[in-house]
C-alpha positions as CSV (number, residue, x, y, z in Angstrom):
1,M,70.3,94.3,96.1
2,A,72.0,90.9,96.8
3,H,75.6,90.4,97.5
4,E,77.5,87.5,96.2
5,R,80.9,86.1,96.9
6,V,82.5,84.5,93.9
7,Y,85.7,82.5,93.5
8,V,87.7,84.0,90.6
9,A,91.2,82.7,90.7
10,A,94.2,81.2,92.7
11,V,96.6,83.7,94.1
12,G,99.3,82.3,91.8
13,D,97.2,83.1,88.7
14,V,97.9,86.8,89.1
15,P,101.8,87.3,89.5
16,P,102.9,90.4,91.3
17,G,102.8,93.4,88.9
18,Q,100.5,91.6,86.5
19,M,96.8,91.7,85.6
20,R,94.2,89.1,84.4
21,C,90.8,89.2,83.2
22,V,88.1,86.9,84.7
23,V,84.5,86.7,83.6
24,V,81.7,86.4,86.2
25,D,78.3,85.8,84.8
26,G,79.2,87.7,81.5
27,L,80.8,90.5,83.5
28,P,84.5,91.1,82.6
29,I,86.5,91.9,85.6
30,A,90.2,92.7,85.8
31,L,92.4,91.4,88.7
32,A,95.6,93.3,89.4
33,H,98.4,92.3,91.9
34,V,100.3,95.3,93.2
35,D,102.5,95.3,96.3
36,G,101.2,92.0,97.7
37,V,97.5,93.2,97.4
38,L,95.0,91.9,94.8
39,Y,92.5,94.5,93.4
40,A,89.3,93.8,91.2
41,F,87.7,96.3,88.9
42,G,85.7,96.5,85.8
43,D,87.7,95.4,82.7
44,A,86.0,97.7,80.2
45,C,87.2,101.2,79.8
46,R,84.5,103.8,80.1
47,H,85.6,105.5,76.8
48,E,85.1,102.7,74.2
49,G,85.2,99.5,76.2
50,G,88.9,98.8,75.9
51,P,90.2,95.8,77.9
52,L,92.0,97.4,80.9
53,S,93.6,94.1,81.9
54,A,95.5,94.4,78.6
55,G,96.7,97.8,79.5
56,V,99.7,99.2,81.3
57,L,99.8,98.7,85.2
58,I,102.1,101.2,87.0
59,D,101.7,101.3,90.8
60,H,98.1,101.7,91.5
61,T,97.0,102.9,88.0
62,V,95.9,101.2,84.8
63,T,96.1,102.7,81.4
64,C,93.7,101.5,78.7
65,P,95.6,100.1,75.8
66,W,93.3,101.8,73.2
67,H,93.2,105.4,73.9
68,G,95.2,105.9,77.2
69,W,92.4,106.6,79.6
70,T,93.9,106.0,83.1
71,Y,92.2,104.8,86.4
72,N,93.1,104.3,90.0
73,I,92.7,100.5,90.5
74,R,91.8,101.0,94.2
75,T,88.8,103.2,93.5
76,G,88.1,102.7,89.8
77,K,88.1,106.5,89.4
78,S,89.5,108.1,86.2
79,I,92.6,110.2,87.0
80,V,93.0,112.0,83.7
81,P,90.3,114.0,81.9
82,P,87.5,113.4,82.1
83,V,88.2,113.1,85.8
84,G,85.4,111.6,87.9
85,L,84.3,108.8,85.6
86,R,84.6,105.4,87.2
87,V,84.8,101.8,86.4
88,P,83.4,99.5,89.1
89,S,85.6,98.3,91.8
90,Y,85.0,95.2,93.9
91,P,86.1,94.0,97.3
92,V,88.7,91.1,97.2
93,I,88.8,88.4,99.8
94,V,91.9,86.0,99.8
95,E,91.5,82.9,101.8
96,G,94.6,80.6,101.6
97,D,95.3,80.4,97.8
98,R,91.8,81.3,96.8
99,V,90.7,84.7,95.5
100,Y,87.0,85.8,95.9
101,I,85.3,89.0,94.9
102,E,82.1,90.5,96.2
103,I,79.6,91.4,93.7
104,E,76.4,93.4,94.3
105,W,73.7,92.4,92.0
106,E,70.6,94.6,91.4
């Protein structure tokens, strides 16, 4: 497997308490800015593919706008039944004003 560091946004592109979707090689990834920290996770809900970046962000959870499935943005883990399903989560690196994520390709 190969790791790739990809530039995805400027820090100011994701205001505190907000989310934004970026697409990396066709892969939709949500960025969330919570308490001064940026998080990156898969933007497609495991239920029916709803856009998580269009959902509700409260603290470290995001709720899908389509059917209410809720995930922890730090781990990608579902926190309401069915507990244990995950969306992918990605390491975020901030250098100055630039936001990068680490993606592992198979």
